[in-house]
C-alpha positions as CSV (number, residue, x, y, z in Angstrom):
1,M,19.8,11.5,-6.7
2,K,18.2,14.7,-5.6
3,T,19.6,16.6,-2.6
4,P,17.5,15.4,0.3
5,T,14.9,17.7,1.6
6,G,14.7,19.2,5.1
7,Q,11.1,18.3,5.4
8,I,8.9,15.3,4.6
9,L,5.1,15.3,4.7
10,I,3.2,12.0,5.2
11,T,-0.5,11.5,4.9
12,G,-2.4,8.5,6.4
13,A,0.2,8.2,9.1
14,R,-2.1,6.2,11.4
15,G,-2.6,3.6,8.7
16,W,-0.5,0.5,8.3
17,L,1.7,1.8,5.5
18,G,1.8,5.4,6.7
19,K,2.8,4.5,10.2
20,R,5.6,2.1,9.1
21,L,6.9,4.7,6.6
22,T,7.0,7.3,9.3
23,R,8.9,5.0,11.6
24,V,11.6,3.9,9.1
25,I,12.2,7.5,8.1
26,A,12.2,8.9,11.7
27,E,14.4,6.1,13.0
28,R,16.6,5.7,9.8
29,T,16.2,1.9,9.8
30,L,16.5,1.3,6.1
31,D,20.0,0.6,4.5
32,L,19.8,3.2,1.8
33,D,22.3,5.9,0.8
34,V,19.5,8.5,0.6
35,M,18.6,7.8,4.2
36,R,22.1,8.5,5.4
37,E,22.1,11.8,3.5
38,L,18.9,13.1,5.2
39,P,19.8,16.1,7.4
40,D,20.0,15.6,11.2
41,G,17.3,18.3,11.6
42,L,14.9,16.6,9.3
43,R,11.3,17.6,10.0
44,I,8.5,15.1,9.5
45,R,4.9,16.3,9.5
46,C,2.1,13.7,9.5
47,L,-1.6,14.0,8.8
48,I,-4.1,11.8,10.6
49,L,-7.9,11.9,10.8
50,P,-9.6,13.8,13.6
51,G,-10.1,11.5,16.5
52,E,-7.1,9.2,15.7
53,D,-4.6,8.9,18.5
54,P,-1.4,10.9,17.8
55,A,0.6,9.5,20.8
56,E,2.6,6.8,19.0
57,L,3.6,9.1,16.2
58,R,4.6,11.9,18.5
59,A,6.8,9.4,20.4
60,M,8.8,9.2,17.2
61,G,9.5,12.9,17.4
62,V,7.3,13.9,14.5
63,E,4.8,16.7,14.1
64,V,1.2,15.5,13.9
65,M,-1.7,17.4,12.4
66,Q,-5.3,16.2,12.3
67,G,-7.5,16.8,9.3
68,D,-9.5,15.3,6.5
69,L,-8.4,15.2,2.9
70,R,-11.9,15.9,1.8
71,N,-11.6,19.4,3.4
72,P,-9.4,21.7,1.2
73,A,-8.7,23.9,4.2
74,D,-7.2,21.0,6.2
75,C,-5.0,20.1,3.2
76,A,-3.9,23.8,3.0
77,S,-3.0,23.8,6.7
78,F,-1.1,20.5,6.4
79,C,1.1,21.8,3.5
80,A,1.5,25.3,4.8
81,G,5.2,26.4,5.1
82,A,6.4,23.3,3.4
83,S,8.2,24.9,0.4
84,G,10.7,22.4,-1.1
85,A,9.4,19.5,1.0
86,V,8.6,16.0,-0.3
87,L,5.1,14.7,0.2
88,L,4.4,11.0,0.6
89,H,0.7,10.4,0.1
90,T,-0.3,7.0,1.6
91,A,-3.8,7.9,2.8
92,G,-6.8,6.3,1.1
93,I,-9.7,4.0,1.6
94,I,-9.9,0.4,0.4
95,H,-13.0,-1.0,2.1
96,P,-15.6,1.8,2.3
97,N,-19.0,2.0,4.0
98,K,-20.5,3.4,0.7
99,I,-19.1,3.4,-2.8
100,K,-19.1,7.2,-3.0
101,D,-16.5,7.2,-0.2
102,L,-13.9,5.7,-2.6
103,Y,-14.2,8.7,-4.9
104,E,-14.5,11.3,-2.2
105,V,-11.3,10.1,-0.5
106,N,-9.1,8.5,-3.1
107,L,-9.9,10.9,-6.0
108,N,-11.2,14.2,-4.5
109,G,-8.9,14.0,-1.4
110,A,-5.9,13.5,-3.7
111,R,-6.9,16.5,-5.8
112,N,-7.3,18.7,-2.7
113,L,-4.0,17.6,-1.3
114,L,-2.1,18.2,-4.6
115,A,-3.7,21.6,-5.0
116,A,-2.5,22.6,-1.5
117,A,0.9,21.2,-2.2
118,Q,1.2,23.2,-5.4
119,T,0.2,26.4,-3.6
120,A,2.7,25.7,-0.8
121,Q,5.5,25.0,-3.4
122,V,6.1,21.4,-2.2
123,R,8.8,20.0,-4.5
124,R,7.7,16.4,-5.2
125,A,4.6,14.3,-4.4
126,V,4.8,10.5,-4.3
127,V,1.3,9.2,-4.5
128,V,0.4,5.6,-3.5
129,S,-1.9,3.9,-5.9
130,S,-2.7,0.2,-6.2
131,N,-2.7,-2.8,-8.6
132,S,-6.5,-2.4,-8.9
133,P,-6.5,0.3,-11.7
134,I,-4.8,-2.3,-14.0
135,G,-7.1,-5.1,-12.8
136,L,-6.5,-8.8,-13.3
137,N,-3.8,-10.5,-15.4
138,P,-5.2,-11.7,-18.7
139,H,-3.7,-15.2,-18.4
140,P,-1.5,-17.2,-16.0
141,G,2.1,-16.4,-16.2
142,H,1.5,-12.8,-17.4
143,L,3.1,-10.0,-15.4
144,F,1.9,-6.4,-15.4
145,D,4.4,-3.7,-16.1
146,E,4.1,0.1,-16.4
147,S,2.9,-0.1,-20.0
148,S,-0.1,-2.3,-19.1
149,P,-3.3,-0.6,-20.0
150,Y,-5.9,0.5,-17.5
151,H,-8.6,-2.1,-16.8
152,P,-9.8,-1.2,-13.3
153,Y,-11.3,-3.8,-11.0
154,M,-14.6,-2.6,-9.6
155,N,-15.0,0.9,-8.1
156,Y,-11.9,0.9,-5.9
157,G,-9.9,0.3,-9.1
158,R,-11.8,3.1,-10.9
159,S,-11.2,5.5,-8.1
160,K,-7.5,4.9,-8.1
161,M,-7.3,5.0,-11.9
162,Q,-9.0,8.4,-11.8
163,M,-6.6,9.5,-9.1
164,E,-3.7,8.5,-11.2
165,L,-5.0,10.4,-14.2
166,A,-5.4,13.5,-11.9
167,V,-1.8,13.1,-10.7
168,Q,-0.6,12.9,-14.3
169,E,-2.5,16.1,-15.2
170,V,-0.8,17.9,-12.2
171,E,2.6,16.7,-13.6
172,R,1.8,18.1,-17.0
173,Q,1.1,21.5,-15.3
174,G,4.7,21.5,-14.2
175,R,4.2,23.2,-10.8
176,I,5.1,20.2,-8.7
177,E,7.0,16.9,-9.4
178,T,4.9,13.7,-9.1
179,V,5.6,10.0,-8.9
180,I,3.0,7.3,-8.8
181,V,3.7,4.0,-6.9
182,R,1.6,0.9,-7.4
183,P,1.9,-1.6,-4.5
184,P,0.0,-4.9,-4.6
185,W,-1.1,-6.8,-1.4
186,F,1.4,-5.9,1.2
187,Y,2.3,-7.6,4.5
188,G,4.7,-7.2,7.4
189,V,5.3,-5.6,10.8
190,D,2.9,-3.0,12.3
191,Q,0.1,-5.0,10.7
192,P,-3.5,-4.4,11.6
193,P,-5.9,-7.0,13.2
194,R,-7.2,-8.2,9.8
195,Q,-3.7,-9.6,8.9
196,T,-3.4,-11.3,12.3
197,L,-6.9,-12.8,11.6
198,F,-5.5,-14.3,8.4
199,F,-2.8,-16.0,10.4
200,S,-5.4,-17.4,12.8
201,M,-7.4,-18.7,9.9
202,V,-4.3,-20.5,8.5
203,R,-3.6,-22.0,11.9
204,A,-7.2,-23.2,12.4
205,G,-7.4,-24.7,8.9
206,K,-9.9,-22.1,7.7
207,A,-7.8,-20.2,5.2
208,P,-9.8,-20.2,1.9
209,I,-8.3,-21.7,-1.2
210,V,-10.6,-21.0,-4.2
211,G,-10.0,-23.2,-7.2
212,S,-6.5,-24.8,-7.4
213,G,-4.6,-22.3,-5.3
214,N,-2.0,-22.0,-8.1
215,N,-3.0,-18.5,-9.0
216,L,-0.2,-15.9,-8.6
217,R,-0.3,-12.9,-6.3
218,S,2.4,-10.3,-6.1
219,M,3.0,-9.1,-2.6
220,A,5.2,-6.4,-1.0
221,Y,6.9,-6.8,2.3
222,I,6.2,-3.5,4.0
223,D,9.8,-2.4,4.3
224,N,10.4,-3.2,0.7
225,L,7.5,-0.9,-0.1
226,C,8.9,1.8,2.1
227,E,12.2,1.5,0.3
228,G,10.5,1.9,-3.0
229,L,8.6,5.0,-1.8
230,I,11.7,6.7,-0.4
231,L,13.6,6.0,-3.6
232,A,10.7,7.4,-5.7
233,A,10.9,10.5,-3.5
234,F,14.5,11.3,-4.2
235,V,15.7,9.7,-7.4
236,E,15.9,12.4,-10.0
237,R,14.7,10.4,-13.0
238,A,11.6,9.2,-11.2
239,R,9.8,12.5,-11.9
240,G,6.6,11.9,-13.8
241,E,6.9,8.1,-13.7
242,I,4.9,5.2,-12.5
243,Y,6.5,2.3,-10.7
244,W,5.3,-1.1,-9.5
245,I,6.8,-1.9,-6.1
246,A,6.6,-5.4,-4.8
247,D,8.7,-8.4,-3.8
248,K,11.0,-9.8,-6.5
249,R,8.6,-12.4,-7.7
250,P,4.9,-13.3,-7.2
251,Y,3.7,-16.2,-5.0
252,S,0.9,-18.7,-5.5
253,M,-1.9,-18.7,-2.9
254,N,-0.8,-22.2,-2.0
255,E,2.8,-21.0,-1.3
256,I,1.6,-18.1,0.8
257,I,-0.5,-20.3,3.0
258,D,2.0,-23.2,3.2
259,T,4.7,-20.7,4.3
260,I,2.6,-19.3,7.1
261,E,1.6,-22.7,8.2
262,R,5.1,-24.0,8.3
263,L,6.5,-21.0,10.2
264,L,3.7,-21.2,12.8
265,E,4.4,-24.9,13.4
266,E,8.1,-25.3,13.0
267,E,9.5,-22.1,14.3
268,F,6.8,-20.7,16.6
269,K,5.7,-24.2,18.0
270,L,2.0,-23.6,17.5
271,T,-0.4,-26.4,16.8
272,V,-1.6,-26.1,13.2
273,A,-4.7,-27.9,11.8
274,H,-3.2,-28.7,8.4
275,K,-6.4,-28.1,6.6
276,R,-7.8,-25.7,4.0
277,M,-11.2,-24.4,3.4
278,R,-11.3,-25.4,-0.3
279,L,-13.9,-23.8,-2.5
280,P,-14.6,-24.3,-6.2
281,G,-13.6,-21.5,-8.6
282,L,-17.2,-20.9,-9.3
283,V,-17.6,-19.3,-5.9
284,S,-15.4,-16.4,-6.8
285,E,-17.3,-15.9,-10.1
286,V,-20.6,-15.8,-8.2
287,A,-19.0,-13.3,-5.7
288,I,-18.0,-11.1,-8.6
289,L,-21.6,-10.9,-9.8
290,V,-22.9,-10.2,-6.3
291,D,-20.1,-7.6,-5.7
292,G,-20.8,-5.9,-8.9
293,T,-24.6,-5.8,-8.2
294,L,-24.1,-4.3,-4.8
295,Q,-21.6,-1.7,-6.0
296,A,-24.0,-0.7,-8.8
297,V,-26.4,0.5,-6.2
298,G,-23.7,2.1,-4.0
299,L,-23.2,-0.6,-1.5
300,Y,-20.1,-2.6,-0.5
301,N,-19.4,-5.8,1.3
302,Q,-15.8,-6.5,2.2
303,K,-16.0,-10.3,2.5
304,I,-17.7,-10.7,-0.8
305,H,-15.3,-8.3,-2.5
306,V,-12.2,-10.2,-1.1
307,L,-13.8,-13.5,-2.1
308,S,-14.2,-12.4,-5.7
309,E,-10.4,-12.0,-6.0
310,M,-9.3,-15.1,-4.3
311,N,-8.7,-17.2,-7.4
312,K,-7.4,-14.4,-9.6
313,N,-3.9,-13.8,-10.9
314,I,-2.7,-10.3,-9.8
315,A,1.0,-10.2,-10.5
316,C,3.5,-7.6,-11.6
317,S,7.1,-7.0,-12.7
318,V,9.4,-4.7,-10.7
319,A,12.1,-4.5,-13.4
320,K,11.5,-0.8,-14.1
321,A,11.9,0.1,-10.4
322,E,15.1,-2.0,-10.3
323,A,16.5,-0.3,-13.4
324,E,15.6,3.3,-12.7
325,L,15.3,3.6,-8.9
326,G,17.9,1.1,-7.9
327,Y,15.2,-0.7,-6.0
328,R,16.3,-4.0,-4.4
329,P,13.6,-5.9,-2.5
330,K,15.6,-7.4,0.3
331,V,12.9,-9.4,2.0
332,A,11.0,-12.2,0.4
333,L,7.9,-14.2,1.6
334,E,9.4,-16.5,4.2
335,E,11.4,-13.9,6.0
336,G,8.7,-11.3,5.7
337,M,6.1,-13.7,7.2
338,R,8.5,-14.7,10.0
339,R,8.9,-11.0,10.9
340,S,5.2,-10.5,10.8
341,I,4.5,-13.4,13.2
342,E,7.3,-12.3,15.5
343,F,5.6,-8.8,15.6
344,C,2.3,-10.4,16.5
345,M,3.9,-12.4,19.3
346,R,5.6,-9.3,20.7
347,Q,2.3,-7.5,20.7
348,G,0.7,-10.3,22.6
349,A,-1.8,-11.0,19.7
350,R,-3.6,-14.3,19.7
351,I,-3.0,-16.2,16.5
């Protein structure tokens, strides 16, 4: 285990993952040895976009800077004076307005940030990627691992693949340590409105099941993911490596929706419709064709893109992270969804 740093830099700190990661570090809420070893005077500096509200982050006692990864000067300012620091790069774009935004933010933004980190002599950069550079499992029951070849899914996957290759090139230069973390679909507290909408759809009987619903999806409870990122930041042997970080096992789409429905009804006493919006598998295949056609001319439609994945297997193994990082995903689907629903209730959200 590396000696903990006195400073941590976090990008994308107004996003779902970035905000939660900032909170668990600032408030020391994870049961990890490395968290207990962090110095009392730990400095946390966060980067958010211009116009985003810094108040919630500042209430955690962290330094907040506003800037855009696409601007090298903003990246330089963010990393200035951070010699020996650890950088946790969570910022990125998943659902763009235009396809070119994926490459400008996910690829060029990461390049700008890593160049600034090298100049500032940041010690290690942990870069959040995705399952999308590896694409879809070739058959049911198959699990991706870190040796799985690149087979990117659409332009988002290609932008993240190219980002990973850029990170690996920086590692080869030897001026900064790097680690790549691949999370799948994640869930949990501090969730954005789109996840609450998913709960509402389940309750109303409008959650889509495309095909049989037996396709497997790896998911990561957000604190499991934060644990993996923190371990990647400080475990010595993680340098230059790639890790899948997810819950212990994947879940079928039927299990995911059944679990949410059961919790809403039995534990939170909400009326549930006990229905599904069942669609034939052909719908997703048509959505892939439409999605690909739109993306080919630079356009993007979030609903069509999500629909294209709904009957696909996207599942991974976390064995390498367990063996090398000491990663132990403590929360599984039922408890994670329970905490997510409780968070919604505390926030007064309508499900």
